[in-house]
C-alpha positions as CSV (number, residue, x, y, z in Angstrom):
1,M,105.5,37.5,86.6
2,W,107.0,34.6,88.6
3,R,103.7,32.8,88.7
4,A,103.3,32.9,85.0
5,L,106.9,31.8,84.4
6,S,106.7,29.1,86.9
7,D,103.6,27.6,85.2
8,M,105.4,27.8,81.8
9,I,108.5,26.1,83.1
10,H,106.6,23.3,85.0
11,R,104.8,22.5,81.7
12,Q,108.1,22.0,79.9
13,E,110.3,20.7,82.8
14,E,110.1,17.0,81.9
15,T,111.0,17.7,78.3
16,L,113.8,19.9,79.3
17,Q,115.2,17.2,81.6
18,D,115.2,14.9,78.6
19,V,117.2,17.4,76.6
20,A,119.6,17.8,79.6
21,R,120.2,14.1,79.8
22,D,120.9,13.9,76.1
23,L,123.4,16.8,76.4
24,E,125.1,15.0,79.3
25,T,125.8,12.0,77.0
26,R,127.9,14.1,74.6
27,P,131.6,14.8,75.0
28,P,131.8,18.0,77.0
29,L,133.3,21.2,75.7
30,G,133.5,22.8,79.1
31,S,133.2,21.6,82.7
32,L,130.9,21.8,85.7
33,H,132.3,21.7,89.3
34,L,129.6,21.4,92.0
35,D,130.5,21.1,95.6
36,P,128.1,19.1,97.7
37,D,129.6,20.4,100.9
38,F,129.5,24.1,99.8
39,E,128.0,26.3,102.5
40,I,125.9,29.0,100.9
41,P,126.4,32.5,102.5
42,A,123.6,33.3,104.9
43,Y,122.6,36.5,103.1
44,L,121.8,34.6,100.0
45,Q,119.8,31.9,101.8
46,Q,117.7,34.7,103.5
47,T,116.8,36.6,100.3
48,A,114.8,35.7,97.2
49,F,116.2,38.5,95.1
50,H,113.7,40.1,92.8
51,G,111.1,37.9,94.4
52,Q,112.3,34.8,92.4
53,P,110.8,31.8,94.2
54,G,113.5,30.1,96.2
55,G,116.0,32.7,95.2
56,Y,119.1,32.0,93.2
57,V,120.2,29.2,95.4
58,L,117.2,26.9,95.2
59,T,118.3,23.4,94.4
60,R,115.6,20.8,94.9
61,H,117.5,17.7,93.8
62,P,120.9,16.8,92.1
63,D,119.5,17.1,88.6
64,D,117.6,20.3,89.2
65,L,117.4,23.1,86.5
66,Y,114.5,25.1,87.9
67,A,116.4,28.1,89.4
68,G,118.4,28.6,86.2
69,L,115.3,28.3,84.0
70,M,113.5,30.8,86.2
71,Q,116.5,33.2,86.1
72,E,116.8,33.2,82.3
73,A,113.0,33.3,81.7
74,G,112.7,36.2,84.2
75,G,115.5,38.1,82.6
76,T,114.0,37.6,79.1
77,L,110.6,38.8,80.2
78,Y,112.0,41.7,82.3
79,T,113.9,43.0,79.3
80,R,111.2,42.2,76.8
81,G,113.6,39.8,75.1
82,A,116.1,42.5,74.3
83,G,118.8,41.9,76.8
84,T,119.5,38.1,77.2
85,G,120.9,35.3,75.3
86,V,124.2,34.9,73.5
87,K,124.3,38.6,72.6
88,D,123.5,39.8,76.1
89,S,123.4,43.6,76.2
90,K,125.4,43.8,79.5
91,V,128.4,41.9,78.1
92,Q,128.3,43.8,74.9
93,A,128.8,47.0,76.8
94,V,131.8,45.7,78.7
95,V,133.4,44.2,75.6
96,R,132.9,47.5,73.7
97,F,134.6,49.4,76.6
98,I,137.6,47.0,76.6
99,R,138.1,47.2,72.9
100,D,137.8,51.0,72.9
101,R,140.1,51.7,75.9
102,F,142.5,48.7,75.6
103,P,142.8,47.8,71.9
104,G,144.6,44.5,71.4
105,F,143.8,43.3,74.9
106,A,143.6,39.5,74.7
107,P,143.0,37.7,78.0
108,V,144.2,34.1,78.4
109,R,141.9,33.4,81.3
110,I,138.6,35.1,82.3
111,L,136.6,34.9,85.5
112,D,132.9,36.0,85.7
113,M,132.0,36.5,89.3
114,G,128.4,35.7,90.2
115,C,127.9,34.3,86.8
116,G,124.4,32.9,87.4
117,Y,123.2,30.8,84.5
118,G,126.1,32.1,82.4
119,A,124.5,34.3,79.8
120,Q,127.2,37.0,80.2
121,T,129.9,34.3,80.6
122,C,129.1,32.9,77.2
123,G,129.4,36.4,75.8
124,Y,132.9,36.8,77.1
125,A,133.9,33.4,75.8
126,L,132.7,34.3,72.4
127,A,134.2,37.8,72.4
128,F,137.7,36.7,73.6
129,A,138.0,33.2,72.1
130,P,140.1,31.1,72.6
131,A,140.4,32.4,76.2
132,E,139.7,29.9,79.0
133,T,136.5,31.2,80.5
134,H,135.4,30.5,84.0
135,G,132.3,31.4,86.0
136,A,131.8,31.3,89.8
137,D,128.4,31.2,91.5
138,V,126.9,29.8,94.7
139,G,123.7,28.2,93.2
140,G,124.0,24.5,92.1
141,A,120.9,24.5,89.9
142,V,121.7,27.7,88.1
143,L,125.2,26.4,87.4
144,R,123.9,23.1,86.1
145,F,121.5,24.8,83.8
146,G,124.3,27.3,82.7
147,H,126.6,24.4,81.9
148,L,124.1,22.6,79.8
149,R,122.9,25.8,78.2
150,A,126.5,26.6,77.1
151,E,127.1,23.1,75.9
152,S,123.9,23.3,73.7
153,L,125.4,26.5,72.2
154,S,128.8,24.8,71.6
155,I,130.5,27.2,74.0
156,A,133.2,26.0,76.4
157,L,132.6,27.3,79.9
158,H,134.2,26.1,83.2
159,L,131.6,26.7,85.9
160,H,132.4,26.4,89.6
161,Q,130.2,26.4,92.7
162,M,132.0,28.7,95.0
163,D,131.8,32.1,96.7
164,A,133.4,34.7,94.4
165,A,134.7,36.4,97.5
166,A,136.7,33.3,98.6
167,T,137.6,31.2,95.6
168,S,140.1,28.4,95.4
169,F,141.9,29.6,92.3
170,P,145.7,30.4,92.5
171,D,147.1,33.9,92.9
172,G,147.3,35.9,89.7
173,Y,145.4,33.3,87.7
174,F,143.1,35.6,85.6
175,D,143.8,38.3,83.1
176,L,140.2,39.6,83.0
177,I,137.9,39.5,86.0
178,V,134.3,40.7,85.5
179,S,130.9,40.9,87.2
180,N,127.6,42.0,85.7
181,I,124.9,43.5,88.0
182,V,126.2,41.7,91.0
183,L,127.6,44.3,93.4
184,H,124.3,45.8,94.4
185,E,123.2,42.3,95.7
186,V,126.2,42.0,98.0
187,P,126.3,43.3,101.6
188,A,129.1,45.8,102.4
189,A,131.3,43.4,104.4
190,H,131.1,40.7,101.7
191,L,131.8,43.4,99.0
192,Q,135.1,44.3,100.6
193,A,136.1,40.6,100.6
194,L,135.2,40.3,97.0
195,M,137.4,43.3,96.1
196,H,140.3,41.8,97.9
197,E,139.8,38.5,96.0
198,C,139.9,40.4,92.7
199,C,143.3,41.8,93.7
200,R,144.6,38.4,94.7
201,L,143.4,36.6,91.5
202,L,144.4,39.3,88.9
203,A,147.5,38.7,86.8
204,P,149.9,41.7,86.2
205,G,148.6,43.8,83.4
206,G,145.1,42.4,83.7
207,L,141.8,44.1,84.0
208,V,139.0,44.1,86.6
209,L,135.7,45.4,85.5
210,H,132.5,45.5,87.6
211,Q,129.3,46.7,85.8
212,D,126.4,47.6,88.0
213,M,123.4,49.8,88.6
214,P,124.0,53.5,89.1
215,V,121.9,53.4,92.3
216,Q,122.6,57.0,93.5
217,R,124.8,58.9,91.2
218,P,125.6,62.5,92.3
219,G,122.7,64.9,91.4
220,V,120.1,62.2,90.9
221,S,116.6,63.5,91.1
222,A,114.4,62.9,94.1
223,V,112.0,60.9,91.9
224,R,114.8,58.7,90.6
225,H,116.1,58.2,94.1
226,F,112.6,57.2,95.3
227,L,112.2,54.7,92.5
228,S,115.6,53.3,93.2
229,M,114.9,52.8,96.8
230,W,111.6,51.2,95.9
231,Q,113.7,48.3,94.6
232,R,115.2,47.9,98.1
233,D,111.9,48.1,100.0
234,H,109.6,46.2,97.6
235,N,111.6,44.1,95.2
236,D,113.7,42.0,97.6
237,E,116.9,44.0,97.1
238,P,118.1,44.6,100.7
239,H,121.6,45.6,99.7
240,W,120.5,47.9,96.9
241,D,122.0,51.0,98.4
242,S,124.9,49.3,100.2
243,I,127.3,50.3,97.4
244,A,126.1,53.9,97.3
245,P,128.6,55.2,99.8
246,S,131.4,52.9,98.7
247,V,134.8,54.1,97.4
248,F,136.8,51.3,95.9
249,R,140.5,51.6,96.7
250,I,142.4,49.4,94.3
251,C,145.0,47.0,95.5
252,S,147.1,49.6,97.2
253,A,148.9,46.9,99.3
254,L,149.6,44.7,96.3
255,P,151.4,46.9,93.7
256,D,152.6,43.9,91.7
257,L,148.9,42.9,91.0
258,L,147.6,46.4,90.1
259,P,145.1,46.2,87.3
260,A,145.6,48.3,84.3
261,A,142.1,49.6,84.8
262,F,139.2,49.2,87.1
263,L,135.9,50.2,85.6
264,K,133.8,51.7,88.5
265,T,131.4,54.3,89.5
266,T,131.7,56.0,92.9
267,W,128.4,56.8,94.5
268,H,127.8,59.4,97.2
269,K,124.8,59.8,99.5
């Protein structure tokens, strides 16, 4: 899969860079904040998740788009075109949940943790316009591609190169904090820090929603368990089962920042 996609992208890369340069001459709707001194967490440098060449953090030069192009193309092929783009299926599920459980909820600021190339982030910006929508990720090239992608769709995103578990945003800055299919790629110690950061950043009355793979729900069949662990052993997903035994205890030391709801699944071995 990656070999085929890489060949396709290499054939179009020069043309895409021309498109990128044209987009960069236009007045921006959103913003891109890259940090040349940012230190990428070791666990991300050591793993090419899903076997993606270079992983999410590959950045070959300052104008690079390759990692973002590969991530979007891989997602499109993996879902047979049904789960990516402006109407990404993952964000649709979260938006439906919010509107069903919390009718009238209208966030002023949104943070998408581990936003990648911003497909889901765009969905939140569209669903909750005119909210100020931010995305945080560690990969410079995926963020650069995500910024230009959003600009081409006339969607204002504010994308930041930073660790979602240790951001520089002020306390209580966001009304809605989300992640989509991120937690299973985070080691246990980092996962704890990420949850603490959610508590710090959440405004009173806000929502935190993390959407992820079921991994090992109670009562899962032996065959389903085997297939799940295949991802860990053969698809570059070393933390696939790190969230299985986790129980998320929500902001118990910070009652003034308690979220109105925390969408979660608790897994048990």
